[in-house]
C-alpha positions in Angstrom: 82.7 62.9 70.3 79.4 63.4 70.6 79.6 67.2 69.1 82.0 66.0 66.2 79.2 63.5 65.4 76.4 66.1 65.3 79.3 68.4 62.9 79.4 65.5 60.6 75.9 64.6 60.4 75.2 68.4 60.0 77.6 68.6 57.3 75.8 65.3 55.4 72.3 66.8 55.8 73.3 70.2 54.2 75.2 68.4 51.3 72.3 65.7 51.1 70.3 69.2 49.6 72.4 69.5 46.8 72.4 66.5 44.4 76.2 65.2 43.3 77.8 67.0 46.3 80.8 65.6 47.5 83.9 66.4 49.6 87.0 66.0 47.7 90.6 65.4 48.4 91.4 68.8 50.0 88.6 68.9 52.4 86.4 71.0 50.4 82.4 70.5 50.5 81.7 70.7 46.7 78.0 71.7 46.5 77.3 72.3 42.6 80.3 70.6 40.5 79.0 72.4 37.3 78.6 75.9 39.4 82.0 75.7 41.6 79.8 76.2 44.6 82.1 75.2 47.7 83.6 75.9 50.6 86.1 74.4 52.5 85.0 72.0 55.3 88.3 70.5 56.7 89.0 72.1 60.0 85.3 73.1 61.0 85.3 72.3 64.7 81.9 73.5 65.9 78.3 73.8 64.5 78.3 77.4 64.8 81.2 77.9 62.6 79.8 75.5 59.6 76.9 77.6 59.8 79.0 80.6 59.2 80.8 79.5 56.5 77.2 78.3 54.8 76.4 81.8 55.0 79.4 83.3 53.8 80.7 81.0 51.0 76.8 80.2 49.7 75.1 83.3 49.8 76.3 84.9 46.7 74.9 81.9 44.9 71.8 82.5 46.6 71.2 85.9 45.1 73.9 86.9 42.3 75.8 84.1 41.0 75.2 84.4 37.5 76.7 81.1 36.5 75.2 80.5 33.0 74.3 82.1 29.5 70.6 82.5 30.1 69.1 84.9 32.8 66.0 82.2 33.1 68.5 79.6 34.2 70.6 81.7 36.9 67.4 82.8 38.4 66.1 79.1 38.6 69.5 78.4 39.9 69.9 81.0 42.5 66.0 80.0 43.9 67.3 76.4 44.0 70.1 77.3 46.4 68.0 79.5 47.9 65.5 76.8 49.0 68.5 74.9 50.0 70.2 77.0 52.2 66.9 78.3 53.8 65.8 75.0 54.7 68.9 74.2 56.5 69.1 76.7 57.9 65.2 77.4 58.9 64.7 80.5 57.4 62.5 82.2 54.5 64.7 84.6 53.0 63.9 86.3 49.7 66.3 87.4 47.4 66.6 90.8 48.2 67.4 89.5 52.0 70.0 87.1 50.8 71.8 90.3 48.9 71.5 91.9 52.1 73.2 88.9 54.1 75.8 88.4 51.0 76.4 92.1 50.7 77.7 92.3 54.6 78.8 88.8 55.4 79.5 86.8 52.2 83.2 85.6 51.3 83.7 86.1 55.2 84.0 89.7 55.1 82.9 90.1 58.3 83.1 87.1 60.5 82.5 88.7 63.9 79.4 90.2 62.4 78.3 86.6 60.9 78.8 85.1 64.3 76.6 87.5 65.8 74.2 86.7 63.0 74.3 82.9 63.3 74.1 83.3 67.3 71.2 85.4 67.1 69.1 82.3 64.6 69.7 84.4 61.4 67.9 87.8 62.8 68.3 89.9 59.7 68.1 93.1 62.6 71.8 92.3 63.1 72.7 93.0 59.8 70.2 96.2 59.3 71.9 97.8 62.8 75.0 97.0 61.4 74.4 99.0 57.9 72.8 101.9 59.9 75.8 102.0 61.9 78.1 101.9 59.3 76.6 104.7 57.7 75.8 106.9 60.6 77.6 110.1 59.9 80.4 111.0 62.6 
C-alpha cells in the first residue's frame, strides 16, 4: 500500500508542475492540454516506471517540439517543460542534453537503456556510452 501511495504522490507532484494538468477518463496524464503533452499513467506500478515514462514521453517537448507558429513561443514552451522535468528529476539538463536523451530514449525507443539511465540517477554517460557502441565499426 505504501508503494502505491508513494507512486500516486509522485504522479501528483509531477502533474502539479504543469498548470491545468489532469488525468483523463482513459488514464492519460495530460500535462499540457494545448500542446497535447501527455503519457498514460494507468497501469504504472512503480516510481521507476513513472520516471521512464517521463523521460520517454516528455523529452521531445523539452527540446524539439514546435507546436506554436512563432519560434520564440516554441523556445519558451520548451524551456518551461525542460525546467519542470529537470526540477522533478533533480537534474539540470540543457536543451542539447535533452536532445541526446530524446534521440536515444524518446518515444519508448529503448526501454532497457531508459531503465538503466533512470537507475543510474540520470547519468548521461549511460547514453553516451551506448551511443559510442552503436557507432563503433565492427
